[in-house]
ZAMARGU-4260 file (C-alpha; in steps of 0.2 Angstrom, whole numbers, plus 5000, padded with zeros to 4 digits):
<rodrens>
0) 5053/5251/5109 | 5070/5245/5116 | 5076/5227/5115 | 5072/5223/5134 | 5054/5231/5131
5) 5051/5221/5116 | 5056/5205/5125 | 5045/5209/5139 | 5030/5213/5128 | 5033/5196/5118
10) 5034/5187/5135 | 5018/5196/5141 | 5008/5191/5125 | 5014/5173/5127 | 5009/5172/5145
15) 4992/5179/5141 | 4990/5166/5128 | 4996/5152/5139 | 4984/5158/5153 | 4970/5160/5141
20) 4972/5142/5135 | 4973/5136/5153 | 4957/5145/5158 | 4948/5138/5142 | 4954/5121/5147
25) 4949/5123/5165 | 4931/5129/5160 | 4928/5119/5144 | 4940/5104/5146 | 4955/5100/5134
30) 4955/5108/5117 | 4949/5097/5102 | 4967/5095/5097 | 4973/5089/5114 | 4957/5078/5115
35) 4962/5069/5099 | 4980/5068/5103 | 4977/5061/5121 | 4967/5046/5114 | 4977/5043/5098
40) 4987/5027/5099 | 4996/5016/5086 | 4993/4997/5084 | 5010/4990/5089 | 5011/4978/5074
45) 5008/4993/5062 | 5021/5003/5071 | 5034/4989/5069 | 5029/4987/5051 | 5038/5004/5048
50) 5055/4995/5048 | 5050/4989/5030 | 5053/5006/5023 | 5060/5016/5037 | 5074/5025/5028
55) 5077/5030/5010 | 5089/5017/5002 | 5094/5010/4986 | 5094/4991/4986 | 5104/4981/4974
60) 5092/4966/4970 | 5104/4958/4958 | 5116/4962/4944 | 5110/4977/4935 | 5094/4979/4945
65) 5091/4992/4959 | 5076/4997/4969 | 5073/5014/4978 | 5063/5012/4993 | 5058/5023/5008
70) 5058/5039/4998 | 5040/5040/4995 | 5024/5029/4995 | 5030/5018/4980 | 5047/5011/4974
75) 5056/5016/4959 | 5066/5003/4950 | 5081/5005/4939 | 5087/4992/4926 | 5105/4995/4920
80) 5110/4990/4902 | 5127/4991/4894 | 5125/5009/4889 | 5108/5015/4895 | 5095/5012/4909
85) 5077/5009/4910 | 5066/5016/4925 | 5051/5007/4931 | 5039/5018/4940 | 5043/5035/4945
90) 5034/5038/4962 | 5021/5052/4966 | 5030/5069/4964 | 5043/5078/4955 | 5053/5082/4971
95) 5054/5064/4977 | 5058/5057/4960 | 5073/5070/4959 | 5080/5063/4976 | 5079/5045/4968
100) 5087/5050/4952 | 5101/5058/4962 | 5104/5042/4971 | 5103/5032/4955 | 5116/5044/4948
105) 5128/5038/4962 | 5127/5021/4954 | 5128/5025/4935 | 5128/5041/4924 | 5121/5031/4909
110) 5106/5040/4900 | 5088/5035/4903 | 5082/5025/4887 | 5065/5022/4893 | 5052/5023/4907
115) 5039/5010/4911 | 5023/5014/4920 | 5016/4998/4928 | 4999/5007/4930 | 4991/5023/4931
120) 4991/5027/4950 | 4998/5043/4955 | 5012/5036/4966 | 5019/5027/4950 | 5017/5040/4937
125) 5018/5058/4944 | 5037/5060/4946 | 5041/5056/4928 | 5049/5073/4923 | 5063/5070/4936
130) 5069/5056/4925 | 5069/5066/4909 | 5086/5075/4909 | 5085/5081/4891 | 5069/5088/4885
135) 5075/5089/4868 | 5077/5070/4867 | 5065/5063/4880 | 5065/5044/4883 | 5050/5034/4877
140) 5037/5030/4891 | 5029/5013/4890 | 5012/5008/4897 | 4997/4997/4894 | 4985/5004/4880
145) 4971/5007/4892 | 4981/5018/4904 | 4974/5034/4896 | 4956/5028/4899 | 4961/5026/4918
150) 4969/5043/4918 | 4953/5051/4912 | 4942/5042/4925 | 4954/5048/4939 | 4954/5066/4933
155) 4935/5067/4931 | 4933/5062/4949 | 4948/5073/4955 | 4940/5084/4968 | 4931/5069/4978
160) 4945/5057/4975 | 4959/5070/4981 | 4951/5073/4998 | 4948/5055/5001 | 4965/5050/4996
165) 4972/5064/5008 | 4962/5055/5022 | 4967/5037/5017 | 4986/5041/5016 | 4986/5053/5032
170) 4995/5067/5022 | 4990/5080/5035 | 4991/5070/5051 | 5003/5076/5064 | 5007/5058/5070
175) 5006/5048/5054 | 5015/5031/5056 | 5016/5024/5039 | 5005/5020/5024 | 5005/5001/5025
180) 5014/4998/5009 | 5026/5013/5010 | 5033/5027/5021 | 5021/5041/5016 | 5012/5048/5001
185) 5023/5063/4996 | 5010/5073/4987 | 4995/5083/4990 | 5002/5095/5004 | 5003/5109/4993
190) 5022/5108/4992 | 5025/5094/4980 | 5024/5096/4961 | 5015/5085/4948 | 5028/5079/4935
195) 5017/5068/4925 | 5022/5064/4907 | 5009/5055/4896 | 5016/5039/4889 | 5019/5038/4870
200) 5022/5019/4868 | 5008/5006/4872 | 5007/4987/4874 | 4991/4978/4870 | 4996/4960/4870
205) 4996/4948/4885 | 5015/4947/4883 | 5025/4959/4873 | 5044/4955/4871 | 5055/4970/4870
210) 5073/4976/4870 | 5075/4992/4879 | 5092/4999/4882 | 5099/4983/4876 | 5090/4973/4889
215) 5079/4959/4884 | 5062/4959/4893 | 5044/4954/4892 | 5030/4966/4897 | 5016/4955/4904
220) 4998/4961/4907 | 4994/4957/4925 | 4978/4966/4930 | 4975/4968/4949 | 4973/4984/4958
225) 4970/4991/4940 | 4965/4984/4924 | 4980/4993/4915 | 4993/4985/4926 | 5008/4977/4919
230) 5023/4968/4925 | 5041/4966/4918 | 5050/4949/4916 | 5069/4950/4915 | 5075/4933/4909
235) 5094/4937/4911 | 5092/4942/4930 | 5078/4929/4933 | 5068/4943/4940 | 5049/4948/4939
240) 5044/4965/4943 | 5026/4962/4949 | 5020/4980/4951 | 5006/4980/4964 | 5000/4962/4963
245) 5009/4958/4979 | 5017/4968/4993 | 5020/4964/5011 | 5002/4968/5017 | 4985/4961/5014
250) 4980/4967/4997 | 4969/4983/4994 | 4955/4973/4986 | 4945/4989/4988 | 4953/5007/4992
255) 4943/5018/5003 | 4949/5033/4994 | 4937/5027/4981 | 4940/5015/4966 | 4930/5005/4954
260) 4927/4987/4960 | 4943/4977/4958 | 4941/4960/4949 | 4947/4947/4962 | 4948/4932/4951
265) 4957/4942/4938 | 4970/4947/4951 | 4972/4928/4956 | 4975/4924/4938 | 4988/4937/4937
270) 4997/4930/4952 | 4996/4913/4944 | 5005/4920/4929 | 5019/4926/4940 | 5020/4909/4948
275) 5023/4901/4931 | 5038/4912/4928 | 5046/4905/4944 | 5057/4920/4947 | 5073/4920/4958
280) 5069/4938/4962 | 5052/4946/4965 | 5053/4965/4964 | 5036/4974/4970 | 5033/4992/4967
285) 5029/4993/4986 | 5039/4985/5001 | 5055/4975/4999 | 5060/4962/4986 | 5059/4944/4989
290) 5074/4932/4985 | 5073/4913/4982 | 5062/4903/4971 | 5054/4892/4985 | 5052/4907/4996
295) 5043/4917/4982 | 5032/4902/4977 | 5026/4900/4994 | 5022/4919/4997 | 5013/4921/4980
300) 5003/4905/4983 | 4996/4910/5000 | 4993/4928/4993 | 4983/4922/4978 | 4974/4909/4989
305) 4969/4922/5002 | 4961/4933/4988 | 4952/4918/4981 | 4946/4913/4998 | 4938/4930/5000
310) 4930/4929/4983 | 4923/4912/4985 | 4916/4913/5003 | 4908/4930/4999 | 4899/4922/4985
315) 4894/4907/4995 | 4886/4919/5008 | 4878/4930/4994 | 4869/4914/4988 | 4863/4911/5006
320) 4854/4928/5005 | 4865/4937/5017 | 4868/4956/5015 | 4885/4964/5013 | 4887/4969/5032
325) 4883/4952/5038 | 4895/4944/5026 | 4908/4956/5031 | 4906/4950/5049 | 4906/4932/5044
330) 4921/4930/5032 | 4938/4928/5040 | 4953/4920/5033 | 4959/4903/5039 | 4972/4903/5053
335) 4987/4899/5042 | 4983/4913/5030 | 4977/4926/5043 | 4994/4924/5053 | 5005/4924/5037
340) 5017/4939/5038 | 5013/4944/5020 | 4994/4945/5024 | 4994/4956/5039 | 4980/4969/5037
345) 4992/4984/5036 | 4984/4990/5020 | 4968/4982/5014 | 4956/4972/5025 | 4945/4957/5023
350) 4929/4968/5028 | 4932/4980/5014 | 4936/4966/5002 | 4920/4957/5005 | 4910/4973/5002
355) 4918/4975/4985 | 4915/4957/4980 | 4896/4960/4984 | 4895/4976/4974 | 4905/4969/4959
360) 4892/4955/4957 | 4876/4963/4964 | 4878/4981/4964 | 4873/4993/4978 | 4857/4985/4982
365) 4857/4973/4997 | 4842/4963/4992 | 4831/4969/5006 | 4817/4980/5001 | 4820/4992/5015
370) 4836/4998/5006 | 4828/5001/4989 | 4825/5020/4993 | 4833/5023/5010 | 4832/5039/5019
375) 4846/5051/5018 | 4857/5054/5033 | 4849/5071/5036 | 4831/5064/5035 | 4837/5050/5047
380) 4844/5063/5059 | 4829/5074/5059 | 4818/5059/5063 | 4829/5052/5076 | 4829/5069/5085
385) 4810/5070/5083 | 4808/5052/5090 | 4819/5053/5106 | 4826/5071/5107 | 4844/5077/5107
390) 4846/5074/5126 | 4842/5055/5124 | 4853/5053/5109 | 4867/5061/5119 | 4864/5051/5134
395) 4865/5035/5123 | 4880/5041/5114 | 4889/5044/5131 | 4884/5027/5137 | 4890/5019/5120
400) 4907/5028/5123 | 4909/5022/5141 | 4906/5004/5135 | 4918/5006/5120 | 4904/5004/5108
405) 4912/5017/5097 | 4903/5014/5081 | 4886/5017/5089 | 4893/5032/5098 | 4899/5039/5082
410) 4882/5036/5073 | 4872/5044/5087 | 4884/5060/5089 | 4883/5062/5070 | 4864/5062/5070
415) 4865/5076/5083 | 4878/5086/5073 | 4868/5085/5057 | 4853/5094/5066 | 4864/5104/5078
420) 4880/5109/5069 | 4894/5114/5082 | 4886/5106/5097 | 4900/5104/5109 | 4896/5088/5118
425) 4891/5079/5102 | 4907/5085/5094 | 4918/5079/5108 | 4909/5062/5108 | 4912/5061/5089
430) 4930/5066/5090 | 4932/5053/5104 | 4923/5039/5094 | 4933/5043/5078 | 4950/5043/5087
435) 4946/5027/5097 | 4941/5018/5081 | 4957/5025/5072 | 4968/5020/5086 | 4962/5002/5085
440) 4965/5000/5066 | 4979/4988/5061 | 4977/4995/5043 | 4986/5011/5040 | 4972/5016/5028
445) 4959/5014/5042 | 4969/5023/5055 | 4973/5037/5044 | 4955/5039/5038 | 4947/5039/5055
450) 4960/5051/5063 | 4960/5063/5048 | 4941/5064/5049 | 4943/5068/5068 | 4955/5082/5064
455) 4943/5088/5050 | 4928/5088/5062 | 4938/5099/5074 | 4943/5111/5060 | 4961/5107/5063
460) 4964/5100/5045 | 4959/5105/5028 | 4961/5091/5016 | 4958/5102/5001 | 4975/5111/5004
465) 4985/5108/4988 | 4969/5104/4978 | 4970/5120/4968 | 4988/5118/4964 | 4985/5100/4959
470) 4971/5105/4948 | 4982/5119/4940 | 4996/5107/4937 | 4984/5095/4930 | 4976/5107/4917
475) 4994/5112/4911 | 4999/5094/4908 | 4983/5085/4903 | 4979/5082/4884 | 4966/5094/4878
480) 4953/5080/4875 | 4954/5075/4893 | 4951/5093/4899 | 4935/5093/4888 | 4929/5077/4895
485) 4931/5084/4912 | 4921/5099/4907 | 4906/5087/4904 | 4904/5084/4922 | 4906/5102/4927
490) 4891/5107/4917 | 4877/5116/4928 | 4860/5111/4922 | 4852/5121/4936 | 4859/5137/4927
495) 4859/5132/4909 | 4847/5117/4907 | 4837/5128/4895 | 4852/5131/4883 | 4854/5123/4866
500) 4869/5128/4857 | 4886/5121/4850 | 4904/5127/4849 | 4918/5122/4838 | 4935/5124/4845
505) 4950/5124/4833 | 4968/5124/4842 | 4981/5130/4830 | 4996/5124/4839 | 4991/5106/4839
510) 4979/5105/4824 | 4966/5098/4836 | 4947/5100/4833 | 4934/5098/4846 | 4915/5101/4846
515) 4905/5105/4861 | 4886/5103/4860 | 4874/5108/4874 | 4856/5101/4875 | 4844/5093/4888
520) 4855/5098/4903 | 4871/5089/4896 | 4887/5094/4887 | 4893/5082/4873 | 4911/5083/4868
525) 4917/5075/4852 | 4933/5075/4842 | 4933/5083/4825 | 4926/5097/4815 | 4908/5104/4818
530) 4899/5108/4802 | 4885/5119/4809 | 4891/5126/4826 | 4884/5142/4833 | 4900/5148/4839
535) 4918/5145/4832 | 4933/5148/4843 | 4951/5148/4836 | 4965/5149/4849 | 4980/5138/4855
540) 4979/5124/4869 | 4990/5135/4880 | 4979/5150/4880 | 4963/5139/4882 | 4971/5130/4897
545) 4976/5147/4905 | 4958/5153/4902 | 4951/5138/4911 | 4962/5142/4926 | 4960/5161/4927
550) 4945/5173/4924 | 4958/5187/4922 | 4967/5177/4909 | 4951/5175/4900 | 4948/5194/4899
555) 4966/5197/4893 | 4965/5183/4880 | 4950/5192/4872 | 4958/5209/4873 | 4975/5203/4865
560) 4967/5194/4851 | 4975/5177/4857 | 4957/5170/4855 | 4946/5173/4839 | 4927/5170/4841
565) 4914/5169/4827 | 4897/5170/4834 | 4899/5183/4848 | 4911/5185/4862 | 4897/5188/4875
570) 4888/5172/4868 | 4904/5162/4871 | 4907/5169/4888 | 4889/5165/4893 | 4891/5147/4887
575) 4908/5145/4897 | 4899/5151/4912 | 4888/5136/4912 | 4903/5126/4918 | 4910/5126/4936
580) 4928/5132/4937 | 4932/5122/4953
</rodrens>
């Protein structure tokens, strides 16, 4: 086929596709993507908030103290000593951390003496490898002693937490604005690499005085978003690095991506601790630094008072017998706090905060007997359909949409879709409801979650993209004992509930010994040797991790002798088949 013929053929295909899309739109209305994009809007205050971290830049806070902002969701901070530097927080991926390291190298070529993780969150820890320039002599990595416990919790809920995080941060949204406390999460899209390195130095006191890279500092335990969170006090610079205890947005007292309840009074006490240091410079791990003692004191004071207000008023209404939904509608901040520039709901919200206070004190039960054993969503949907029928539900959903009662329209359309998957009108109503709710959110988290859910409902986004790569990276980097802890929650009692056996693993390269016992539908992992195990496995950590990630690798490992099994290879294979691979 000649060039002109090829060009004509391509044009014909394009025209056919264009006319086909126009015909589909004429008959069925706009495509789902067009429908979402037509309704999607951005709260103007949230849009303007982007200026806080609009472009990648290095800010010199004061002599020897630099902040990298706008590169990713979180900041990375460099403290410069006479001959070496210290890095505090490393952002969420190897790639973004490399960009930051290159920018820091424009300031100084001094080697990295130490890295400090303020807490375990991915956006503060996953880029560490980029700051390790000589693997033969890596810097020490400091963290709170409880950080590994937090890592274990994160990795055991990886699948659920990952997808919810992708929604909260809007990683796959075509029109994401910002993430409330940073530009965007630069991880999870399948293109970024996990560069986590586990810490080797731990602090356990309330205040730990150190000298790193010749720099005098105090590491201060200031739990807030996490129990393992630490801050850094630099007396020479009169600067406090406050991690995530304060940023220019209402605090995320509960994260909709899924987190344990956050202790609000503990957070308040941590801010009181920072106030006592009375710093001239306040350097958060999100948003820009603050300068000036009186300015910092004023911001920290309203911040801690807002958190205490949410806590105290929620408990007040709990003791009046109100349920969490009613309390969430009741509690609002006083005008002077609500309008403060550092308490705008670009990230957390008062509503979500009230709910986490309720559950932290009283758990999931509202107190009303009707909620003791509630019907599932599927059961409710079935009964709603039987009660009034699909047509009536759709009629009410349409009316709710027309009157901008978007939550009710969302619930009604969801009932229809549970019993009638793919129902076009119900899908359209649900998409319109999700998009309208998302467009009205001042919180980036709320907007991202609603809109991502709309795109998922329309099968235009898959939030599991990148999950397998993340899992494979995690398996390679995780300590072997954490991998075995994760195995516990991958056990399949429906297939192996009858199994009673035990396996002893000996890893030659690390001299690590782990026993795995299966009984009563559970798997029990313990460190140490097993005296009377049914199967004994001798191998290396690397080979075992490869086997976890690949069935083919498992077969070659058996054949090559890289794994030795006493008690029968087939028996061991049957035992390992009791665990989900993904």
